[in-house]
C-alpha positions as CSV (number, residue, x, y, z in Angstrom):
1,M,1.7,21.3,5.3
2,I,-0.9,22.7,2.9
3,E,-4.6,22.7,3.6
4,G,-6.3,21.3,0.6
5,L,-9.2,19.6,-1.1
6,V,-8.8,16.3,-3.0
7,A,-11.3,14.6,-5.2
8,G,-10.8,11.2,-6.7
9,R,-11.7,7.5,-6.4
10,L,-11.0,5.2,-3.5
11,V,-8.4,2.5,-4.2
12,G,-9.2,-0.6,-2.2
13,E,-11.1,-0.1,1.0
14,A,-10.3,2.0,4.0
15,E,-9.0,0.1,7.1
16,M,-9.4,0.9,10.7
17,R,-6.3,0.7,12.9
18,D,-5.6,1.0,16.6
19,G,-3.4,3.8,17.8
20,K,-1.9,4.7,21.1
21,N,-4.1,5.2,24.2
22,A,-6.9,3.0,22.7
23,T,-7.6,5.5,19.9
24,Q,-8.6,4.4,16.4
25,F,-7.9,5.9,13.0
26,A,-8.7,5.1,9.4
27,V,-6.2,4.7,6.5
28,A,-7.1,4.7,2.8
29,K,-5.7,5.4,-0.6
30,V,-7.3,7.7,-3.2
31,R,-6.4,8.1,-6.9
32,A,-6.8,11.7,-8.0
33,A,-6.2,13.3,-11.4
34,G,-3.0,15.3,-11.6
35,G,-2.6,18.5,-13.5
36,D,-0.9,16.7,-16.4
37,G,-3.6,14.0,-16.6
38,E,-1.5,11.5,-14.8
39,P,-3.0,10.0,-11.6
40,V,-1.7,11.0,-8.3
41,L,-1.9,8.6,-5.4
42,V,-3.0,10.2,-2.1
43,N,-2.3,8.3,1.2
44,V,-5.1,9.3,3.6
45,I,-5.2,9.0,7.4
46,A,-8.2,10.2,9.4
47,F,-8.6,10.5,13.1
48,A,-12.0,12.3,13.4
49,P,-14.8,9.7,14.1
50,E,-17.1,11.2,11.4
51,A,-14.4,11.0,8.8
52,C,-13.4,7.5,9.8
53,A,-17.1,6.3,9.5
54,A,-17.5,8.0,6.1
55,L,-14.3,6.3,4.8
56,R,-15.4,2.9,6.1
57,A,-18.8,3.2,4.4
58,L,-17.1,3.4,0.9
59,Q,-16.0,0.6,-1.4
60,D,-13.2,0.3,-3.9
61,G,-13.8,2.7,-6.8
62,D,-16.2,5.0,-5.1
63,A,-15.9,8.7,-5.8
64,I,-14.7,10.7,-2.8
65,S,-13.8,14.3,-1.8
66,L,-11.7,15.0,1.3
67,A,-10.5,18.2,3.0
68,G,-7.4,18.2,5.2
69,A,-3.7,18.8,5.5
70,L,-1.6,17.8,2.5
71,S,2.1,17.0,2.3
72,P,3.6,16.5,-1.2
73,K,6.1,13.7,-1.6
74,V,8.0,11.8,-4.4
75,W,7.9,8.1,-4.7
76,T,10.5,6.1,-6.7
77,D,9.4,2.8,-8.3
78,K,11.6,-0.3,-8.8
79,Q,12.7,1.0,-12.2
80,G,13.9,4.3,-10.7
81,N,11.1,6.4,-12.1
82,T,9.8,9.1,-9.8
83,K,6.1,9.7,-9.3
84,P,4.3,12.4,-7.3
85,V,2.4,11.3,-4.2
86,M,0.5,13.1,-1.5
87,D,0.0,12.3,2.2
88,M,-3.3,13.7,3.7
89,V,-4.5,14.0,7.2
90,A,-8.2,14.2,6.4
91,S,-10.3,16.3,8.7
92,R,-13.6,15.9,6.7
93,V,-15.1,13.7,4.0
94,L,-17.0,16.2,2.0
95,A,-18.8,14.1,-0.6
96,I,-19.1,10.4,-1.2
97,T,-20.7,8.4,-4.0
98,S,-21.6,4.8,-3.4
99,L,-21.5,2.2,-6.1
100,G,-25.2,2.4,-6.5
101,E,-25.1,6.1,-7.3
102,R,-22.5,5.9,-10.1
């Protein structure tokens, strides 16, 4: 994995889920700008309570910056086109912008 920083906009809203041993975690999707101007979808999972709370405080479209471990992947759509995608285990939510601050 690569330690990285991702900045983009939240797609939908983060969800809390239950894990093993009565633990909870948050999952979210972030659309970030790729180097070629094409958006890159980042699938985010967070286990740290502070990161989970920060993700849950956001709404669809809010700006967000996250730090954590990144894994690059490739996704193939129904037409057979390949697209880059990243999986991130977010350790910190570094900056958030709520709808009222845009």
